[in-house]
C-alpha positions as CSV (number, residue, x, y, z in Angstrom):
1,M,262.7,87.1,176.1
2,T,263.8,89.7,179.4
3,V,266.6,92.0,179.2
4,K,267.9,93.8,181.9
5,V,268.4,97.6,182.1
6,P,268.6,100.2,184.4
7,N,266.1,101.2,186.4
8,W,266.4,104.4,185.2
9,V,266.3,103.7,181.1
10,L,263.5,102.5,182.1
11,E,262.0,106.0,184.2
12,E,262.8,107.4,180.6
13,T,260.8,105.5,177.6
14,T,259.3,101.6,177.1
15,E,261.0,98.6,176.5
16,E,259.0,98.6,173.2
17,E,260.5,102.2,172.4
18,I,263.6,100.4,173.6
19,L,264.0,97.7,171.2
20,I,262.4,99.2,168.8
21,N,265.1,102.2,168.6
22,W,267.7,99.8,168.9
23,S,266.4,97.9,166.2
24,T,266.2,100.7,164.2
25,T,270.7,101.9,165.0
26,L,271.2,98.1,164.2
27,A,269.6,98.6,160.8
28,L,271.3,102.5,160.1
29,R,274.1,100.8,160.9
30,K,274.4,97.5,159.3
31,M,272.6,99.7,156.0
32,H,276.0,102.9,156.3
33,E,278.2,99.9,156.5
34,Y,277.5,98.0,153.5
35,G,277.0,101.4,151.8
36,R,280.8,102.2,152.5
37,Q,281.4,99.2,151.0
38,V,279.4,99.5,147.3
39,E,281.3,103.2,147.6
40,I,284.3,101.2,147.3
41,Y,283.1,99.8,144.2
42,E,281.5,102.8,142.5
43,R,284.6,105.2,143.4
44,K,286.8,102.3,141.2
45,Y,285.0,101.4,138.6
46,G,282.8,105.3,138.0
47,L,279.9,104.2,137.9
48,P,276.6,103.2,139.9
49,F,275.7,99.4,140.7
50,E,273.4,98.5,137.7
51,A,275.8,100.5,135.4
52,F,277.8,98.7,136.3
53,E,276.2,95.4,136.1
54,Q,274.4,95.9,133.0
55,R,278.0,97.0,131.3
56,V,279.9,92.9,132.6
57,L,276.5,91.5,131.3
58,S,276.1,92.3,128.4
59,S,279.9,92.0,127.5
60,E,280.9,89.6,124.4
61,Q,284.0,88.9,126.7
62,E,284.2,88.1,129.8
63,H,286.3,90.3,132.0
64,F,287.7,87.9,135.1
65,E,288.4,90.9,137.9
66,E,285.4,92.7,136.5
67,W,283.0,89.7,136.4
68,D,284.9,89.1,140.8
69,D,283.2,92.8,141.9
70,Y,280.8,92.4,140.6
71,V,280.1,89.0,142.1
72,V,281.1,91.1,144.8
73,W,280.3,93.7,144.6
74,K,275.9,93.0,143.5
75,G,276.5,90.4,146.7
76,L,276.8,94.7,148.6
77,H,274.4,95.5,146.7
78,L,271.2,93.5,148.0
79,A,272.5,93.5,151.3
80,A,272.6,98.1,151.8
81,E,268.8,97.9,149.8
82,K,268.0,95.6,151.8
83,W,269.3,97.1,155.4
84,R,267.7,100.2,153.9
85,Q,264.7,98.8,153.4
86,R,264.2,97.5,157.4
87,Y,265.8,101.2,158.3
88,Q,262.1,102.3,156.6
89,E,260.4,100.0,158.2
90,L,261.7,100.5,161.6
91,R,261.4,104.5,160.9
92,S,257.7,104.0,160.0
93,W,256.8,101.7,163.0
94,K,258.3,104.8,165.0
95,T,255.6,106.9,163.4
């Protein structure tokens, strides 16, 4: 893959650093984006995801809105965690 950047960019850094920095920024942005969406559900229910998950899964009666929120929230939670791990991996790569 070839990416063209202005010459002055390469005077300040290497191609590898550009790619790692861009990837780190992407991972950080995605982590925060999913994290903000997770916060909506944390405020709505006043619980962290793990406590809400336990409540939904252990309930003897199914509450459709909570179940729907659980499915969406779980996806957001997993996505935020995936991007947090990627961000941490890239941060350790840089050092």
